[in-house]
Every structure is written in C-alpha cells, then in structure tokens.
N, C-alpha and C positions, 0 to 999 in steps of 0.2 A: 127481188132485185135480180137482173140478169147481167153476166159478164161474158163476154165474147172473146175466145182465145184463137187466133189462128196460127198454124205452124206451116203454112203452105211456103215452099220454097227454102225451108231450113234445113232440110235433111236431103242426103243424095242416095243414089243406088249403091247398095254397098255398105252404107251407114248401119251400125247396130243401134237400135232405138229401145226405149222403155216407154211403154203406154200403161198409164193406170186405168184400172176399172172404174167403173163408176159406183164407188162405195165409200165415199167422203173420207177415204184415207189412201196413204201413200203405201199400204202394205200390201195391197191386191194389184197386180200387173203381170203384163207379159213382155217379153223381150224377143228380139229377132232381127235378123238382117233385112234391109230393104231389098226386094228383087225387081220391083216395079213402082211406078209413080204415075198417076193418072186418074180418070174419072172411071168410076165403078158404077154399075147399073144392077142394084139390088131389087129383086123382086119385094123386098119388105121396106126399103127405106128410099127407094128411087135413085136417081144419079147424084153421086157427090164425089169429090175430091179426096182420094187417100193413098196413103202409102201402104203397099202390099208386103207383109213379112212372113217369113217361116218362123213359127215360134221355136226357140232354142231353150228358153226358160220361163217357168210359169209359177208364180207364187202359190198357185192351187195345184199344181202338178197335172193337170188334166188336159193340157192343149199342147204340149210339146209336140213338134212334128207337123202340126196343122197350120194351115193358111189362114191369116188374117188380114181384115182389111182396117187400117187405122186412119180415121179421118182427119183432114187437115184442119178442120173447123170444129169448135166446141163451143156451145152455149151452157154457161154453168149458172147454178141457181143458188143463190145465198152463199153458204160457206164452201161450196165445191170449188169456188173460184180460187181458194187459197191453195189448190194443188195445181202444179205445172202438170199438164196431161201427158206430154211426150218431152222426153230428154234423151241424150245420148246414153247408151247403156255402158256400164263399165267393162 
C-alpha cells in the first residue's frame, strides 16, 4: 500500500523544520532553517520541489553545517506512512 504526503506550501523561508530520515522511525532526523524553496535539479533524482535547509541539528551528528534538500512530496510504503515526514522544529 502506498501513501502520498505533500508538504508543498506548508512552510516558509526562515522556518526551522525537522525532516525524518527513511528508517521507519522518528528517532532519525535532520533539522534546519529553510533558506530556499523551489525546484531542485539533481543528477541522481531529476527535478523535484524541495525546501533547502542548512542542518543545525542531526540525530546522527554527521550532517551539521551541510545543505540538504527536503522534498515536498513523499510516497510512503506500508508502515512508513505513520510518521509525518516534515514538521516545524522546536
């Protein structure tokens, strides 16, 4: 079973968000302030809409200071859908 989630238009530049990693848990995530919103052209994933963030908190501690693209749209498989992928960070 597939579940689609869309976060397009829910956040603004300057918002600080938490984005969950794809590990079936809410314990793995990155957080950061949105610096850009728009279409990203990735050599690996093609073009997609994303929030650009600079990571300031990482549950694994390896990505702080790096820029990441958080996609607006997610397709969850089975129990992945029970976790909201993007939320405002505290």
